[in-house]
Backbone as a printed PyTorch tensor [residue, N CA C, xyz], in Angstrom:
tensor([[[109.4560,  41.4520,  98.0980],
         [109.9140,  41.1640,  99.4370],
         [109.6440,  42.3920, 100.2960]],

        [[109.5420,  42.1630, 101.5840],
         [109.2860,  43.2430, 102.5150],
         [110.4600,  44.2070, 102.4900]],

        [[110.2110,  45.4880, 102.1340],
         [111.3100,  46.4370, 102.0740],
         [111.6400,  46.9530, 103.4680]],

        [[112.6900,  46.4390, 104.0520],
         [113.1070,  46.9400, 105.3650],
         [114.5960,  46.6720, 105.5280]],

        [[115.1920,  47.4660, 106.4060],
         [116.6170,  47.3290, 106.6210],
         [116.9240,  46.1150, 107.4960]],

        [[116.0350,  45.8170, 108.4310],
         [116.2700,  44.7020, 109.3400],
         [115.8690,  43.3920, 108.6790]],

        [[116.5510,  42.3160, 109.0430],
         [116.1550,  41.0140, 108.5110],
         [114.7670,  40.6390, 109.0130]],

        [[114.1210,  39.7360, 108.3060],
         [112.7940,  39.2930, 108.7090],
         [112.8710,  38.5440, 110.0300]],

        [[111.8370,  38.7230, 110.8390],
         [111.7470,  37.9370, 112.0640],
         [111.4340,  36.4940, 111.6830]],

        [[111.5570,  35.6080, 112.6200],
         [111.2460,  34.1990, 112.3670],
         [109.7960,  34.0420, 111.8920]],

        [[108.9010,  34.7570, 112.4960],
         [107.4790,  34.6900, 112.1190],
         [107.2540,  35.2460, 110.7080]],

        [[107.9160,  36.3710, 110.4090],
         [107.7920,  36.9530, 109.0650],
         [108.3740,  36.0190, 108.0090]],

        [[109.4950,  35.4040, 108.3250],
         [110.1150,  34.4660, 107.3880],
         [109.2110,  33.2530, 107.1660]],

        [[108.5660,  32.7680, 108.2200],
         [107.6370,  31.6470, 108.0840],
         [106.4450,  32.0490, 107.2050]],

        [[105.9510,  33.2510, 107.4040],
         [104.8320,  33.7500, 106.5880],
         [105.2640,  33.8690, 105.1220]],

        [[106.4360,  34.4230, 104.8950],
         [106.9610,  34.5630, 103.5360],
         [107.1290,  33.1770, 102.8880]],

        [[107.6780,  32.2440, 103.6390],
         [107.8610,  30.8750, 103.1460],
         [106.5120,  30.2680, 102.7710]],

        [[105.5020,  30.4750, 103.5960],
         [104.1700,  29.9620, 103.2940],
         [103.6060,  30.5500, 102.0170]],

        [[103.8530,  31.8260, 101.7900],
         [103.3760,  32.4990, 100.5770],
         [104.0900,  31.9240,  99.3530]],

        [[105.3940,  31.7650,  99.4410],
         [106.1470,  31.2050,  98.3100],
         [105.7120,  29.7700,  98.0190]],

        [[105.5030,  28.9880,  99.0650],
         [105.0470,  27.6080,  98.8750],
         [103.6680,  27.5660,  98.2220]],

        [[102.7920,  28.4790,  98.6150],
         [101.4620,  28.5620,  98.0040],
         [101.5820,  28.9350,  96.5360]],

        [[102.4780,  29.8340,  96.2200],
         [102.7170,  30.2220,  94.8280],
         [103.1630,  29.0180,  93.9990]],

        [[104.0630,  28.2270,  94.5440],
         [104.5490,  27.0250,  93.8570],
         [103.3900,  26.0480,  93.6130]],

        [[102.5880,  25.8300,  94.6260],
         [101.4640,  24.8880,  94.4690],
         [100.4690,  25.3580,  93.4220]],

        [[100.0900,  26.6310,  93.4870],
         [ 99.1190,  27.1670,  92.5320],
         [ 99.6660,  27.1680,  91.1110]],

        [[100.9060,  27.5980,  90.9530],
         [101.5190,  27.6170,  89.6260],
         [101.6590,  26.1950,  89.0890]],

        [[102.0000,  25.2640,  89.9600],
         [102.1240,  23.8640,  89.5460],
         [100.8120,  23.2840,  89.0700]],

        [[ 99.7260,  23.7520,  89.6290],
         [ 98.3990,  23.2630,  89.2190],
         [ 97.9200,  23.8800,  87.9270]],

        [[ 98.2140,  25.1880,  87.7350],
         [ 97.6110,  25.8580,  86.5820],
         [ 98.4490,  26.9040,  85.8940]],

        [[ 99.7410,  26.9610,  86.2050],
         [100.6130,  27.9170,  85.5350],
         [100.4080,  29.3600,  85.9800]],

        [[100.8520,  30.2600,  85.1460],
         [100.8460,  31.6950,  85.4370],
         [ 99.4490,  32.1970,  85.8020]],

        [[ 98.4540,  31.8140,  85.0160],
         [ 97.0980,  32.3180,  85.2320],
         [ 96.4840,  31.8430,  86.5480]],

        [[ 96.9490,  30.7120,  87.0680],
         [ 96.3980,  30.1760,  88.3160],
         [ 96.9100,  30.9160,  89.5410]],

        [[ 97.9620,  31.6800,  89.3900],
         [ 98.5250,  32.4110,  90.5250],
         [ 97.8290,  33.7610,  90.5930]],

        [[ 96.7320,  33.7830,  91.3140],
         [ 95.9680,  35.0000,  91.5690],
         [ 96.2200,  35.3900,  93.0200]],

        [[ 96.4490,  36.6590,  93.2480],
         [ 96.8400,  37.0990,  94.5880],
         [ 95.8190,  36.6910,  95.6570]],

        [[ 94.5500,  36.7760,  95.3490],
         [ 93.5320,  36.3810,  96.3310],
         [ 93.6710,  34.8900,  96.6830]],

        [[ 93.8810,  34.0540,  95.6650],
         [ 94.0360,  32.6140,  95.9120],
         [ 95.3240,  32.3120,  96.6710]],

        [[ 96.3890,  33.0590,  96.3590],
         [ 97.6490,  32.8750,  97.0910],
         [ 97.4450,  33.2130,  98.5660]],

        [[ 96.7380,  34.3100,  98.8200],
         [ 96.4710,  34.7010, 100.2200],
         [ 95.6700,  33.6010, 100.9230]],

        [[ 94.6500,  33.0980, 100.2680],
         [ 93.8390,  32.0320, 100.8830],
         [ 94.6670,  30.7730, 101.1030]],

        [[ 95.4070,  30.3820, 100.0910],
         [ 96.2110,  29.1500, 100.1560],
         [ 97.2800,  29.2420, 101.2510]],

        [[ 97.8450,  30.4230, 101.4440],
         [ 98.8990,  30.5950, 102.4410],
         [ 98.3600,  31.0670, 103.7930]],

        [[ 97.0550,  31.2790, 103.8440],
         [ 96.3700,  31.6700, 105.0840],
         [ 96.9080,  32.9850, 105.6580]],

        [[ 97.0790,  33.9650, 104.7390],
         [ 97.4220,  35.3150, 105.1700],
         [ 96.3920,  36.2650, 104.5830]],

        [[ 96.2630,  37.4050, 105.2020],
         [ 95.3540,  38.4260, 104.6810],
         [ 95.9000,  38.9460, 103.3490]],

        [[ 95.0060,  39.3410, 102.4790],
         [ 95.4140,  39.8610, 101.1680],
         [ 96.3450,  41.0690, 101.3180]],

        [[ 96.0400,  41.9540, 102.2600],
         [ 96.9020,  43.1140, 102.5060],
         [ 98.3020,  42.7080, 102.9370]],

        [[ 98.3920,  41.6610, 103.7440],
         [ 99.6990,  41.1480, 104.1820],
         [100.4800,  40.6160, 102.9860]],

        [[ 99.7960,  39.8810, 102.1190],
         [100.4570,  39.3600, 100.9230],
         [101.0390,  40.5080, 100.0990]],

        [[100.2530,  41.5620,  99.9040],
         [100.7260,  42.7030,  99.1140],
         [101.8780,  43.4500,  99.7880]],

        [[101.9740,  43.3840, 101.1090],
         [103.1140,  44.0040, 101.7720],
         [104.4000,  43.2310, 101.4570]],

        [[104.2900,  41.9190, 101.3220],
         [105.4610,  41.1100, 100.9950],
         [105.7740,  41.1660,  99.4920]],

        [[104.7290,  41.0940,  98.6780],
         [104.8860,  41.0200,  97.2220],
         [103.8500,  41.9470,  96.5860]],

        [[104.2690,  43.0980,  96.0540],
         [103.3370,  44.0890,  95.5200],
         [102.5210,  43.6390,  94.3100]],

        [[102.9520,  42.5680,  93.6340],
         [102.2090,  42.0870,  92.4750],
         [102.5030,  40.6120,  92.2570]],

        [[101.7140,  40.0210,  91.3910],
         [101.9050,  38.6330,  91.0020],
         [103.2950,  38.4400,  90.3650]],

        [[103.7220,  39.3770,  89.5590],
         [105.0340,  39.2640,  88.9250],
         [106.1320,  39.2940,  89.9860]],

        [[106.0150,  40.2060,  90.9670],
         [106.9910,  40.2250,  92.0670],
         [107.0150,  38.8640,  92.7590]],

        [[105.8430,  38.3180,  93.0280],
         [105.7390,  37.0360,  93.7350],
         [106.3880,  35.9130,  92.9270]],

        [[106.0990,  35.8420,  91.6500],
         [106.6360,  34.7420,  90.8490],
         [108.1300,  34.8870,  90.5740]],

        [[108.6300,  36.1020,  90.4680],
         [110.0840,  36.2770,  90.3370],
         [110.7490,  35.8990,  91.6570]],

        [[110.1340,  36.2390,  92.7730],
         [110.6640,  35.8200,  94.0780],
         [110.6140,  34.2930,  94.2030]],

        [[109.5830,  33.6800,  93.6530],
         [109.4790,  32.2190,  93.6500],
         [110.6320,  31.6180,  92.8520]],

        [[110.9310,  32.2340,  91.7180],
         [112.0710,  31.7480,  90.9100],
         [113.3700,  31.8940,  91.7000]],

        [[113.5330,  33.0200,  92.3510],
         [114.7440,  33.2310,  93.1560],
         [114.8430,  32.1550,  94.2390]],

        [[113.7280,  31.8750,  94.8870],
         [113.6930,  30.8430,  95.9320],
         [114.0740,  29.4780,  95.3680]],

        [[113.5480,  29.1380,  94.2120],
         [113.8700,  27.8580,  93.5830],
         [115.3560,  27.7840,  93.2210]],

        [[115.9040,  28.9030,  92.7260],
         [117.3280,  28.9440,  92.4020],
         [118.1860,  28.8330,  93.6610]],

        [[117.7460,  29.4580,  94.7520],
         [118.4970,  29.3530,  96.0100],
         [118.5350,  27.9020,  96.4880]],

        [[117.4300,  27.1960,  96.3440],
         [117.3930,  25.7740,  96.7230],
         [118.3660,  24.9720,  95.8700]],

        [[118.3380,  25.2270,  94.5490],
         [119.2650,  24.5470,  93.6540],
         [120.7030,  24.8520,  94.0330]],

        [[120.9830,  26.1090,  94.3150],
         [122.3480,  26.5180,  94.6730],
         [122.8240,  25.7840,  95.9270]],

        [[121.9550,  25.6650,  96.9310],
         [122.3310,  24.9300,  98.1490],
         [122.6320,  23.4660,  97.8200]],

        [[121.8010,  22.8440,  96.9880],
         [122.0370,  21.4420,  96.6010],
         [123.3650,  21.2940,  95.8770]],

        [[123.6410,  22.2340,  94.9730],
         [124.8740,  22.1420,  94.1990],
         [126.1010,  22.3880,  95.0580]],

        [[125.9720,  23.2260,  96.0570],
         [127.1070,  23.4310,  96.9540],
         [127.3660,  22.1850,  97.7960]],

        [[126.2940,  21.4950,  98.1580],
         [126.4430,  20.2650,  98.9200],
         [127.0100,  19.1370,  98.0510]],

        [[126.5950,  19.1100,  96.7930],
         [127.0530,  18.0800,  95.8440],
         [127.4480,  18.7510,  94.5340]],

        [[128.6660,  19.2790,  94.4480],
         [129.0920,  19.9760,  93.2330],
         [129.0890,  19.0530,  92.0200]],

        [[128.9040,  19.6260,  90.8430],
         [128.9330,  18.8170,  89.6260],
         [130.3270,  18.2170,  89.4230]],

        [[130.3910,  17.0870,  88.7120],
         [131.6550,  16.3590,  88.6010],
         [132.1920,  16.2480,  87.1800]],

        [[131.6640,  17.0120,  86.2440],
         [132.1430,  16.9480,  84.8510],
         [133.6410,  17.1860,  84.7510]],

        [[134.2110,  16.7680,  83.6350],
         [135.6520,  16.8520,  83.4590],
         [136.2010,  18.2560,  83.3150]],

        [[135.4860,  19.1390,  82.6170],
         [135.9660,  20.5010,  82.4160],
         [134.9890,  21.4710,  83.0800]],

        [[135.4190,  22.7080,  83.2830],
         [134.4780,  23.6890,  83.8540],
         [133.2050,  23.8210,  83.0130]],

        [[133.3220,  23.8490,  81.7070],
         [132.1490,  23.9490,  80.8430],
         [131.2310,  22.7520,  80.9860]],

        [[131.8060,  21.5610,  81.1070],
         [130.9800,  20.3500,  81.3090],
         [130.2530,  20.4150,  82.6450]],

        [[130.9160,  20.9590,  83.6680],
         [130.2610,  21.0840,  84.9760],
         [129.1050,  22.0790,  84.9310]],

        [[129.3030,  23.1820,  84.1980],
         [128.2190,  24.1680,  84.0450],
         [127.0580,  23.5330,  83.2830]],

        [[127.3630,  22.8200,  82.2070],
         [126.3080,  22.1600,  81.4360],
         [125.5540,  21.1640,  82.3130]],

        [[126.2760,  20.3790,  83.0990],
         [125.6380,  19.4150,  83.9960],
         [124.7040,  20.1270,  84.9670]],

        [[125.1460,  21.2540,  85.4960],
         [124.3450,  22.0320,  86.4420],
         [123.0860,  22.5730,  85.7900]],

        [[123.2220,  23.1820,  84.6190],
         [122.0570,  23.7490,  83.9470],
         [121.0930,  22.6680,  83.4800]],

        [[121.6150,  21.5300,  83.0870],
         [120.7370,  20.4390,  82.6710],
         [120.0330,  19.8180,  83.8730]],

        [[120.6660,  19.8310,  85.0230],
         [119.9930,  19.3970,  86.2470],
         [118.8230,  20.3400,  86.5400]],

        [[119.0610,  21.6400,  86.4230],
         [117.9910,  22.6200,  86.6420],
         [116.8880,  22.4440,  85.6030]],

        [[117.2660,  22.1930,  84.3650],
         [116.2750,  21.9780,  83.3070],
         [115.4340,  20.7330,  83.6070]],

        [[116.0530,  19.7020,  84.1250],
         [115.3100,  18.4950,  84.5080],
         [114.2470,  18.8080,  85.5580]],

        [[114.5990,  19.6460,  86.5220],
         [113.6230,  20.0300,  87.5540],
         [112.4810,  20.8250,  86.9310]],

        [[112.7940,  21.7110,  86.0080],
         [111.7600,  22.4980,  85.3470],
         [110.8670,  21.6110,  84.4780]],

        [[111.4460,  20.6110,  83.8490],
         [110.6570,  19.6810,  83.0350],
         [109.6680,  18.8930,  83.8760]],

        [[110.0340,  18.6090,  85.1240],
         [109.1210,  17.8680,  86.0200],
         [107.9190,  18.7030,  86.4300]],

        [[108.0470,  20.0220,  86.3710],
         [106.9520,  20.9070,  86.7610],
         [106.8410,  22.0430,  85.7400]],

        [[106.4150,  21.7180,  84.5070],
         [106.4270,  22.7270,  83.4470],
         [105.4880,  23.8960,  83.6860]],

        [[104.3930,  23.7010,  84.4060],
         [103.4980,  24.8310,  84.6770],
         [104.1650,  25.8390,  85.6020]],

        [[104.8440,  25.3410,  86.6140],
         [105.5880,  26.2370,  87.5120],
         [106.6990,  26.9350,  86.7210]],

        [[107.4230,  26.1780,  85.9040],
         [108.4940,  26.7660,  85.0920],
         [107.9430,  27.8750,  84.2130]],

        [[106.8140,  27.6110,  83.5560],
         [106.2050,  28.6120,  82.6850],
         [105.8080,  29.8610,  83.4710]],

        [[105.2220,  29.6710,  84.6350],
         [104.8000,  30.8210,  85.4470],
         [105.9970,  31.6840,  85.8440]],

        [[107.0750,  31.0540,  86.2860],
         [108.2440,  31.8160,  86.7260],
         [108.9190,  32.5280,  85.5540]],

        [[109.0730,  31.8340,  84.4400],
         [109.7390,  32.4320,  83.2770],
         [108.8860,  33.5470,  82.6880]],

        [[107.5700,  33.3520,  82.6350],
         [106.6960,  34.4210,  82.1500],
         [106.8000,  35.6480,  83.0350]],

        [[106.8260,  35.4360,  84.3370],
         [106.9400,  36.5840,  85.2580],
         [108.2570,  37.3230,  85.0230]],

        [[109.3260,  36.5750,  84.8570],
         [110.6220,  37.1930,  84.6020],
         [110.5940,  37.9790,  83.3000]],

        [[109.9080,  37.4420,  82.3080],
         [109.7930,  38.1010,  81.0120],
         [108.9260,  39.3530,  81.0860]],

        [[107.8520,  39.3000,  81.8820],
         [106.9150,  40.4170,  82.0030],
         [107.3860,  41.5040,  82.9620]],

        [[108.4160,  41.2230,  83.7310],
         [108.8510,  42.1410,  84.7810],
         [109.2050,  43.5170,  84.2150]],

        [[108.6650,  44.5480,  84.8600],
         [109.0020,  45.9230,  84.4810],
         [110.0080,  46.4750,  85.4900]],

        [[110.2560,  47.7690,  85.4210],
         [111.2590,  48.3840,  86.3050],
         [110.9490,  48.2130,  87.7870]],

        [[109.6770,  48.1150,  88.1170],
         [109.3370,  47.9770,  89.5370],
         [109.8320,  46.6600,  90.1290]],

        [[110.1760,  45.7110,  89.2890],
         [110.6340,  44.4010,  89.7390],
         [112.1440,  44.2530,  89.5280]],

        [[112.8070,  45.3380,  89.1650],
         [114.2220,  45.2360,  88.7860],
         [115.1050,  44.6790,  89.9050]],

        [[114.8340,  45.0080,  91.1440],
         [115.6690,  44.4800,  92.2420],
         [115.5650,  42.9580,  92.3040]],

        [[114.3460,  42.4230,  92.1590],
         [114.1460,  40.9850,  92.2050],
         [114.7500,  40.3030,  90.9800]],

        [[114.5860,  40.9260,  89.8170],
         [115.1610,  40.3710,  88.5860],
         [116.6840,  40.3730,  88.6840]],

        [[117.2430,  41.4480,  89.2030],
         [118.6990,  41.5080,  89.3810],
         [119.1780,  40.4230,  90.3450]],

        [[118.4080,  40.1610,  91.3850],
         [118.7700,  39.0980,  92.3380],
         [118.7620,  37.7320,  91.6530]],

        [[117.7730,  37.4800,  90.7920],
         [117.7320,  36.2220,  90.0350],
         [118.9480,  36.1240,  89.1220]],

        [[119.2880,  37.2180,  88.4650],
         [120.4430,  37.2190,  87.5660],
         [121.7450,  36.9680,  88.3320]],

        [[121.9130,  37.6400,  89.4690],
         [123.1300,  37.4330,  90.2810],
         [123.2280,  35.9920,  90.7690]],

        [[122.0890,  35.4320,  91.1380],
         [122.0820,  34.0540,  91.6310],
         [122.4000,  33.0790,  90.4980]],

        [[121.8540,  33.3320,  89.3220],
         [122.1690,  32.4880,  88.1600],
         [123.6690,  32.5510,  87.8620]],

        [[124.2300,  33.7500,  87.9040],
         [125.6660,  33.9190,  87.6890],
         [126.4570,  33.1580,  88.7520]],

        [[126.0450,  33.2640,  90.0010],
         [126.7480,  32.5720,  91.0900],
         [126.6990,  31.0630,  90.8960]],

        [[125.5590,  30.5480,  90.4660],
         [125.4350,  29.1050,  90.2260],
         [126.3930,  28.6770,  89.1160]],

        [[126.4430,  29.4520,  88.0450],
         [127.3360,  29.1280,  86.9340],
         [128.7980,  29.1910,  87.3940]],

        [[129.1560,  30.2570,  88.0900],
         [130.5490,  30.4060,  88.5310],
         [130.9350,  29.3090,  89.5180]],

        [[130.0420,  28.9850,  90.4490],
         [130.3330,  27.9030,  91.3900],
         [130.4910,  26.5680,  90.6640]],

        [[129.6690,  26.3590,  89.6370],
         [129.7280,  25.0980,  88.8970],
         [131.0510,  24.9170,  88.1740]],

        [[131.6910,  26.0230,  87.7650],
         [132.9680,  25.8800,  87.0590],
         [134.0130,  25.2440,  87.9670]],

        [[133.9580,  25.6010,  89.2530],
         [134.9290,  25.0600,  90.1940],
         [136.3420,  25.5500,  89.9290]],

        [[136.4520,  26.6810,  89.2500],
         [137.7800,  27.1810,  88.8860],
         [138.0440,  28.5620,  89.4550]],

        [[139.3210,  28.8380,  89.5680],
         [139.7640,  30.1720,  89.9230],
         [141.0110,  30.4220,  89.0920]],

        [[141.1030,  31.4910,  88.3830],
         [140.1450,  32.5850,  88.3130],
         [138.8890,  32.1820,  87.5530]],

        [[137.8770,  33.0140,  87.7120],
         [136.5960,  32.7780,  87.0510],
         [136.7540,  32.8990,  85.5440]],

        [[135.8770,  32.2190,  84.8000],
         [135.9140,  32.3600,  83.3400],
         [135.5600,  33.7930,  82.9430]],

        [[135.8200,  34.1620,  81.7010],
         [135.4860,  35.5220,  81.2610],
         [134.0150,  35.8420,  81.4880]],

        [[133.7530,  37.0260,  81.9870],
         [132.3740,  37.4560,  82.2750],
         [131.5070,  37.4010,  81.0180]],

        [[132.0820,  37.7050,  79.8640],
         [131.3020,  37.6680,  78.6270],
         [130.8240,  36.2610,  78.3210]],

        [[131.6490,  35.2460,  78.5810],
         [131.2360,  33.8530,  78.3530],
         [130.0930,  33.4800,  79.3000]],

        [[130.1990,  33.8980,  80.5480],
         [129.1470,  33.6020,  81.5230],
         [127.8360,  34.2770,  81.0990]],

        [[127.9250,  35.5280,  80.6330],
         [126.7230,  36.2510,  80.1690],
         [126.0580,  35.5380,  79.0020]],

        [[126.8580,  35.0790,  78.0500],
         [126.2960,  34.3760,  76.8890],
         [125.6470,  33.0630,  77.3350]],

        [[126.2450,  32.3680,  78.2760],
         [125.6320,  31.1400,  78.8110],
         [124.2920,  31.4860,  79.4660]],

        [[124.2700,  32.5310,  80.2910],
         [123.0160,  32.9380,  80.9350],
         [121.9430,  33.2930,  79.9130]],

        [[122.3000,  34.0750,  78.9120],
         [121.3340,  34.4850,  77.8910],
         [120.8040,  33.2730,  77.1330]],

        [[121.6910,  32.3580,  76.7940],
         [121.2570,  31.1570,  76.0840],
         [120.3550,  30.3130,  76.9710]],

        [[120.6930,  30.1970,  78.2280],
         [119.8730,  29.4530,  79.1930],
         [118.4520,  30.0080,  79.1970]],

        [[118.3180,  31.3090,  79.3540],
         [116.9830,  31.9070,  79.4080],
         [116.2590,  31.7870,  78.0720]],

        [[116.9570,  32.0120,  76.9820],
         [116.3260,  31.9180,  75.6620],
         [115.8590,  30.5010,  75.3600]],

        [[116.6640,  29.4960,  75.7210],
         [116.2440,  28.1210,  75.4570],
         [115.0530,  27.7310,  76.3260]],

        [[115.0020,  28.2390,  77.5520],
         [113.8350,  27.9620,  78.3980],
         [112.5680,  28.5290,  77.7810]],

        [[112.6550,  29.7650,  77.3220],
         [111.4880,  30.4050,  76.6940],
         [111.0720,  29.6310,  75.4440]],

        [[112.0420,  29.2530,  74.6280],
         [111.7280,  28.5140,  73.3970],
         [111.1260,  27.1450,  73.7240]],

        [[111.6520,  26.4690,  74.7350],
         [111.1110,  25.1590,  75.1310],
         [109.6990,  25.2940,  75.6830]],

        [[109.4950,  26.2760,  76.5640],
         [108.1720,  26.4690,  77.1570],
         [107.1230,  26.8330,  76.1180]],

        [[107.5230,  27.5090,  75.0670],
         [106.5670,  27.8860,  74.0190],
         [106.4350,  26.8000,  72.9520]],

        [[107.1480,  25.6960,  73.1300],
         [107.0180,  24.5750,  72.2140],
         [107.7930,  24.7320,  70.9080]],

        [[108.7070,  25.6770,  70.8630],
         [109.4660,  25.9180,  69.6240],
         [110.6990,  25.0340,  69.5020]],

        [[111.1800,  24.4800,  70.6170],
         [112.3210,  23.5710,  70.5740],
         [112.0350,  22.3710,  71.4760]],

        [[112.6920,  21.2750,  71.1610],
         [112.5160,  20.0460,  71.9270],
         [113.4870,  20.0170,  73.1090]],

        [[113.2800,  19.0630,  73.9930],
         [114.2060,  18.8990,  75.1150],
         [115.5940,  18.5180,  74.6070]],

        [[115.6530,  17.7350,  73.5320],
         [116.9490,  17.3810,  72.9580],
         [117.6680,  18.6140,  72.4220]],

        [[116.9250,  19.5230,  71.8180],
         [117.5390,  20.7570,  71.3030],
         [118.0360,  21.6390,  72.4470]],

        [[117.2510,  21.7120,  73.5250],
         [117.7030,  22.4770,  74.6930],
         [119.0100,  21.8910,  75.2140]],

        [[119.0440,  20.5730,  75.3490],
         [120.2390,  19.9040,  75.8500],
         [121.4440,  20.1940,  74.9530]],

        [[121.2520,  20.0830,  73.6410],
         [122.3500,  20.3510,  72.7100],
         [122.8060,  21.8010,  72.7930]],

        [[121.8540,  22.7330,  72.8640],
         [122.2090,  24.1540,  72.9440],
         [122.9880,  24.4600,  74.2220]],

        [[122.5460,  23.9030,  75.3370],
         [123.2300,  24.1490,  76.6130],
         [124.6440,  23.5730,  76.5680]],

        [[124.7670,  22.3570,  76.0980],
         [126.1080,  21.7520,  76.0180],
         [127.0220,  22.5720,  75.0900]],

        [[126.4730,  23.0390,  73.9780],
         [127.2640,  23.8200,  73.0220],
         [127.7260,  25.1430,  73.6270]],

        [[126.7940,  25.8910,  74.2220],
         [127.1690,  27.2090,  74.7450],
         [128.1150,  27.0980,  75.9240]],

        [[128.0120,  26.0410,  76.7120],
         [128.8970,  25.8990,  77.8710],
         [130.3390,  25.6400,  77.4780]],

        [[130.5800,  25.2850,  76.2370],
         [131.9620,  25.1440,  75.7620],
         [132.6910,  26.4930,  75.7900]],

        [[131.9380,  27.5890,  75.7530],
         [132.5580,  28.9200,  75.8560],
         [133.3270,  29.0630,  77.1670]],

        [[132.8160,  28.4280,  78.2050],
         [133.4750,  28.5020,  79.5190],
         [134.8930,  27.9440,  79.4280]],

        [[135.0650,  26.9120,  78.5770],
         [136.3720,  26.2820,  78.4070],
         [137.2390,  26.9960,  77.3740]],

        [[136.6890,  28.0510,  76.7640],
         [137.4370,  28.7780,  75.7520],
         [137.3640,  28.1530,  74.3740]],

        [[136.4330,  27.2070,  74.1720],
         [136.2730,  26.5560,  72.8650],
         [135.4600,  27.4130,  71.9180]]])
């Protein structure tokens, strides 16, 4: 993202949105390898130098794309909160909804998860933002106050990411992901 103290202007935000949308389209067509900075610049109709000012690397871009996708999910969930019986059931419903979206676009999912996995220290701010957003989605899904134990939320997050990686690499089935998510979300309820 553009490193500046001031918020983006309307024009800058539109340019950034165009870049993220181009990233989604390219990743959806061909996964991680299809997201080449030159092609993203062409697809979003910005100069290559402009693209690099917003996103210094492909990994930065794809982690930002993941953050953007999570922000969209978070807005949807705030508009229509999950309705499960217990906080853990609501978290499971939320994560399985997100998993359903990833299943519909597995190349995009693979590109974003690979970028998150490949991220080095230079991407730590973006990775931290994705982590904070994931935590916020989980906490909002519980619908409870006080919040569940932070350790339970962390284990749910870790399991979520690990099951995505295992599913994307073909090591587990969608049924196994579903079972793992439902099982780990019981921690939220103290089970």
